N, C-alpha and C positions, 0 to 999 in steps of 0.2 A: 232064438230065432227063426221067423217063419213069413212066408209070405201071405200078402191078403189080395182076395179078390170080391168088389164089387161089380155084380153081375145084374143090369137093370133095376138096379135096386129103386122101390116106389115106397111114399109112404102118404096115406090121407086119414084125416080124422073126419070120418063120417064120409061125405059126399065133398068135402073138402079135400084136393089134391093138393101138398104140401114139399113135396118129393115126386119129379117126376122124371124119373129114370136113370140113375147115374150106371155109371162102370168104370171102373178101372182095374188094372193088376198093378199092383203095388210088388214091387220086389223084395227081396230078403232084405233089411236092413236099408229101407228107404226111408228117405226122412219128407211124408208128405204134407204140406199145409191145405189146410181147407179155409178160403177167406171169400170174404163177402160181408154187407151191411148186413143191420139188427134184421131179423124175419127174414134171412134168404135161404134158409134149413140146414145152415151148416153144424150146428150143435144137434140137430135133430138125425142127420147122418150122423153123425158121432156116435150118439146112441141107440143109432140103430147097429152097428158095431158093436157096439160093448154089452147090447142086450138088454139095457133101459128102455127101450121101445121095440114095440114089434114092429115086425116087417109086414108092409102090407100086400107088396110083391114082389120079384127079384130073389137073389141068395149070396148071402154072404160068405165066403169061407177062408176060413184062415189055416193057412198051412194046409190047403187043397180041404180041408175035412167042412163039409156044410155045418155052421152055426146055428141058422135060426130059429128053431125049438131049443137050442142049451142055453140055459140057465148063465148068465153072467158069469158067478164064479168056474163054470166049464169051461169058458172060452179061452180060457189064458191068457188074460189081457191084465192090463194096470190101469188104471186111469186116474191122470191129478188136474184137480179142480180148480176153478178161479177164485173158491173161498179157501184153500185150503182142506177143511176138514178134518181140522186133527182133532182128539178129545182133549179139553183143557186139564181133563184134571191127571192126565196120565205124563209121565216125562219125553223128553225126546224118544229114549232107548224103547220104551214102553209102547208109544204110537207106532215108530218102525217095525216094533216087532209083533204087533196085535194081528195081525195076517196070517204070521208064521203058527203063531201060538191056535186062532181058529182050526188053522187043517193040521193042527199038532204035530208038527213039526220038533225035533228034537231040542231040548233047550241047549247044547253044546252046539249044535248049526245054528240055529235063531242067532247064539251068541257071535258066530263067525263071520255070517252074514250080512247083520248091523254094522258091527265093526268094518269091513270092508267099506259098508253103505257111506259110515261114516266119515272114515279114512278119504274116502272119493269125493264125500261133501263138503270137509272140511268141517266138521259136525261133530268131531271127537271131543273138543271143550266142552260143549252144550248138551252131552247124550244123560245128563239127571237132571236139565233144567225142565220148568213146564210151559208150552206154547205163550202165555203170557210174558215169558222173562226172555224174550225172542225177536227181533225185526222183523220185518214184512218179508225179506231175503231168505234169513235165515228160516222161519216158516215154510217158503215155500220149498228150503231144500231139503227140510224134514218130510213134506209131501212125498217129492220125488223119492227120496230116499223109503220110504212104504214100500213105494212098486219096484223100487229097482232090488232089494229084497228079496222079495216073489220070484225076480227073474222070470217075467212075463214072455209070451213070445212076439207079443206087439202091444206097444206103449201107446196112450190115447189121452191128449193133454186138451183141455175145455178150459180154453181163453186163462190160462197160469198164469200172465203178467197183468192182466188188467186194473190190480188192485196194487201195484207197484208205484211207484214214481218215476216218472220220466227217465231218469239217470237210471235205477236201478232196473229198470227195464231193459236199458241197454246192454247191460252187465251180465244180466240175468239168460237173457236171451243167447249171447255168446258162452254162456255157461249150460244151457240146458244144449244147446248144437252141437259142441264141443263132448259132451259126456253122451249123446244118445252116437256119435260116432267112435267113442270107447265103448262105449258098449255094444256095437254094431246092433241095434235093434231096431226094431220096426217101426215107424210112429205115424202115427195120425196126429196133427197138431191144427187147431179150432182157431181163430183168430181175425177180427172185426181192421187191423192194422196190417195195410199193404206193406209196410217198410218192414214189418216184421214178418209175413209172408215173403219178403223178395229178399231178404238177408238170410231165411233159415231155411228154406225150403228146397228139395233135391229138385224136386217138380209142386206144382201147387194147380189148385183144383177153385175156378172163381165161380163161386156160385152167385146166382142171378135168380131172385122169385123161385128157387124150388131147381132150378135147371143147373148143371154145369155147362155154366158157359164157354168155358174154356180149359185145357188141360194141359198144361206143357211146363218147362223149365223156364223159373224167372224173367231171366234176361230176353229168352224167346217170346215171351207173352208179352213183356213188355214190347217189346222191337215189333211183334205182327201180333196185335191185339186182333180176334176174328171179329169181335164185336162194338159197335161203339159203347155200350156198358161197361166192357174191359177196357175200353182204351180210355174211358175218363175217370175209370176204378181206380187202378193199375198207374200207380204215379205221382207223383208229390213235387209240384203244383197238378193237377190234375191238366190232363189234355184239353186245350183250346177248340171250342167246337162251332163253325158258321154253317149258315146257310148255303146252297150251290148258287144262289140269283144274286149273295152278295160277290157273288165271282163270274158273273155272267154264266153259269151254266142253270142245272133245273133245281127249282125249288124243292123237289121232292129229294133231291141228295145232300148229303150231308159232308161239312170235311172236316176235317181233324189236324190239329198238325201240336206237337209238343212243346209246351214253352220255350225250351232249351233251342228249338230250332226253327223259331222266328229270329229274326236281326231288326232294327229300328232303323230303317235305310230311305237312300233319298229315291232309290231304283224299285220302288213302292208296287206289290200289287195291292194293297188295301189302305184304305187313309182312315187314321181312330185317333181319338181325342184322349191325352193318358190324362189319370186321372188321380193316381199316386203313385209314389213310389218308394218299394221297401227294401231299405240299405243292411241289410246279415253280415256285414265284413267281405268273406270270399266272394257274394254273391246277390245279386241286385235283383229284384221286383220290379215287375215296370208294366203297372195293372193301368189298361185303358179300354175305350168302351169304341163301336164303332156305328155307323150310321142308322143301322135298326135297334141299338140298344144292346146289342151282342156285348159280352164282357169276355174281354181277354188279356192273358197274362203273358211277360215277355221274362225269362230268365237270361240274364248276360252278364257276366263276369264284373267284377268289383269296379276294376280298374276303366271301364268303358264311364264316358260322362252323363252324366244323366240327365234325360231330358226333361223341361220344365213342366212342373202341374197345368194345366189348360193349356196347353198347346196341340198343336195338332201335327204329327209325323205319318212317317213312312211304314208299312210294316213288309218284309219279302219272307221269304221259306224257296227250299230247292224241293223242287217238282217229285224228290226221291224220298221226302220226309213228311208227304201229305197221304193223308187217310179217307179213303172216301166210303160212306156209307149208304146204303139204300135207305127208304122209307120204316122198313121193318127192323132195319138198326144194325143188320146183317154187314159185313166186310166185299165193296166190293171190287 
């Protein structure tokens, strides 16, 4: 186990800057999720920690040791990839043991480590099977087992659940988080899925165009987004945004209110026309449009009456639930 430090880490490809200086101190045993849309730099940041991308500027430390110039094998990290990266001709046992064999670990120790990991991951019945004989979830467990047996200082996960179906993703994210807690290992986990970030992270780094827009605990980031981007990206359905002019304020001010904080009411702040209602069981999403063409979503309890599509209704919300952003996207 080890701490991990990123000190103003930057990455450029030629004259193109893709990571603009990210800094964070990751504590021993902490689970950090790097989240953001495609092309935001999250995987590039992870690969710099792994040693798979060179660092243009700044410093990465693992356990207090600078590793910028070290090869991946020397960094004491283990990486779990999106595509599992298993050897198809090898058994589960041999896939998990391969890295230890290359490192010339004694056979008895290899067998002991693989047996421990297989028990932890419920892979004991499958040790002699080939990857093609396994389900997607089992293959992902094998990939994690291969990382676990190395006993690394830091685990790195690069969108490991992207190839799984929705139900299995929920199950696997719970398993990965429980496993990380049991092992007590420091982890960096990359995903584009903000639900994964919210449910798994001790802290998360929200990336936007190569910049860490905000670093913090999931519920703190959700409740107090630092930028318009974070407010719109974290949360499902996303935050509603309106121009200040709609509410008699500066046209350069943008106002954000989350769907669950808006109420359809006679005491209205804003008039809107109902375009569609989604009944989702325990809740309903009411989609509306205001005069300037802006779209609004209201999340309400399924027990509340549904407004008729095409009707005009009033919307209201508490002052404390309103977020204001300036023309640059910064929270006011």
